[in-house]
C-alpha positions in Angstrom: -78.2 92.1 9.4 -78.0 92.8 5.7 -80.3 95.8 6.2 -78.1 97.3 8.9 -75.0 96.9 6.7 -76.9 98.6 3.8 -77.9 101.5 6.0 -74.4 102.0 7.4 -72.9 101.5 4.0 -75.1 104.3 2.8 -72.9 106.6 4.8 -70.1 105.8 2.3 -72.2 106.7 -0.8 -71.6 110.0 -2.6 -74.4 112.6 -2.3 -75.7 111.9 -5.8 -76.3 108.2 -4.8 -79.0 109.2 -2.4 -82.2 110.5 -3.9 -83.8 111.4 -0.6 -83.6 114.7 1.1 -81.4 114.1 4.1 -82.3 115.1 7.6 -79.6 116.0 10.1 -78.5 113.8 13.0 -78.8 115.6 16.4 -75.4 116.5 17.9 -75.8 114.1 20.9 -76.5 111.2 18.6 -73.6 112.1 16.3 -71.3 112.3 19.3 -72.6 108.9 20.5 -71.9 107.4 17.1 -68.3 108.7 17.1 -67.8 107.6 20.7 -69.3 104.2 20.0 -67.0 103.7 17.0 -63.8 105.0 18.8 -62.2 101.7 19.5 -62.5 100.6 15.9 -61.8 104.0 14.5 -58.5 104.2 16.4 -57.5 100.8 15.1 -58.6 101.7 11.6 -56.6 105.0 11.7 -53.5 103.1 12.9 -53.9 100.7 10.0 -54.6 103.4 7.4 -51.9 105.7 8.6 -49.3 103.0 9.5 -47.4 103.5 6.2 -47.4 107.3 6.6 -46.3 107.6 10.3 -43.1 106.7 12.1 -43.4 103.7 14.4 -42.7 106.0 17.4 -45.7 108.3 16.6 -48.4 108.5 19.2 -51.0 106.6 17.1 -48.7 103.8 16.1 -47.3 103.3 19.6 -50.5 103.6 21.5 -53.5 102.6 19.3 -54.2 99.3 21.0 -54.1 100.7 24.6 -56.1 103.8 23.5 -58.8 101.7 21.8 -59.0 99.5 25.0 -59.4 102.6 27.1 -62.2 103.9 24.9 -64.2 100.7 25.1 -66.2 101.5 28.3 -67.3 104.9 26.9 -68.1 103.1 23.6 -70.3 100.7 25.5 -72.1 103.5 27.4 -72.7 105.3 24.1 -74.4 102.3 22.5 -78.1 103.2 23.4 -77.8 106.7 21.9 -75.7 105.4 18.9 -78.3 102.7 18.3 -81.0 105.4 18.1 -78.9 107.3 15.6 -78.4 104.0 13.6 -82.2 103.4 13.7 -82.7 106.9 12.3 -80.2 106.3 9.5 -81.8 102.9 8.8 -85.3 104.5 8.5 -84.0 107.4 6.4 -82.2 105.2 3.8 -84.4 102.1 3.8 -87.8 103.8 4.4 -88.8 101.5 7.3 -88.3 101.3 11.0 -85.3 99.2 12.2 -86.7 95.9 13.4 -86.6 95.4 17.2 -84.5 92.2 16.8 -81.7 94.4 15.5 -81.3 95.9 19.0 -79.1 93.0 20.3 -75.4 92.4 20.8 -74.8 90.9 17.4 -75.9 94.2 15.7 -73.7 96.1 18.2 -70.7 93.9 17.4 -71.3 94.4 13.6 -72.0 98.1 13.7 -68.9 99.2 15.8 -66.2 98.0 13.4 -68.2 98.9 10.3 -68.7 102.5 11.6 -65.1 102.8 12.7 -63.9 101.5 9.3 -66.2 103.9 7.4 -65.0 106.9 9.4 -61.3 105.9 9.1 -61.6 105.6 5.4 -62.8 109.2 5.3 -59.3 110.4 6.4 -56.9 111.1 3.7 -53.5 109.5 4.2 -52.0 113.0 3.6 -53.7 114.0 6.9 -52.1 111.3 9.0 -49.6 113.5 10.7 -52.4 115.9 11.7 -54.5 112.9 12.9 -51.7 111.7 15.0 -51.2 115.1 16.5 -55.0 115.4 17.3 -55.2 112.0 18.8 -52.1 112.7 20.9 -53.6 116.0 22.1 -57.0 114.4 22.9 -55.7 111.1 24.4 -56.1 112.1 28.0 -59.8 112.9 27.5 -62.5 110.3 28.1 -64.0 108.8 24.9 -67.3 110.7 25.4 -65.5 114.0 25.3 -63.5 112.9 22.2 -66.8 112.1 20.5 -68.2 115.5 21.4 -65.1 117.3 20.2 -65.1 115.4 16.9 -68.7 116.5 16.3 -67.9 120.1 17.1 -64.9 119.9 14.7 -67.0 118.3 11.9 -69.7 120.9 12.4 -67.3 123.8 12.2 -65.5 122.3 9.2 -68.7 121.7 7.3 -69.1 125.3 6.1 -71.1 124.3 3.0 -73.4 122.1 5.1 -72.8 119.0 2.9 -72.3 116.7 5.8 -69.7 113.9 6.0 -69.1 112.6 2.5 -72.2 114.5 1.4 -74.4 112.0 3.3 -74.3 112.3 7.1 -75.5 115.7 8.2 -75.1 116.8 11.8 -77.6 119.3 13.0 -76.2 122.7 13.9 -76.3 123.4 17.7 -79.2 125.4 18.9 -78.7 128.5 21.1 -79.2 127.8 24.8 -81.0 130.4 27.0 
């Protein structure tokens, strides 16, 4: 469990803290990570943005119900998210993720940790924009929210530095 926490915590490190050349995470795995983390991410954003938003804002009024609605898609995203976590584990710790880390305990630890790490990446000055985005995307299934988040992150990452200089999402490839 300590190894998983270390690998996921590596996402929070500044780029200079990682001496390894970083590979990118495929778009489908990145979307699964976001989808998997959505319930905790919504809760984390509500907690982080609570002091900045009016009580009647969409996020503050609906975070619990929205997180609950995203749980089935989060559960369905777990196998692909687990593959992404295994890749991060291998990349940062230099060894394969042990098979025993495939169980429910790891899943229960990884989801809130990922959600918290992602929520902490949002500046409190952006809470109104976050509330607006969550309100606009609220009718979408969680898997679509995950995909849209990855597209937005990829588009915003003009300098190809990744999320916090650590988590790089592969650019989409042209389809025939």
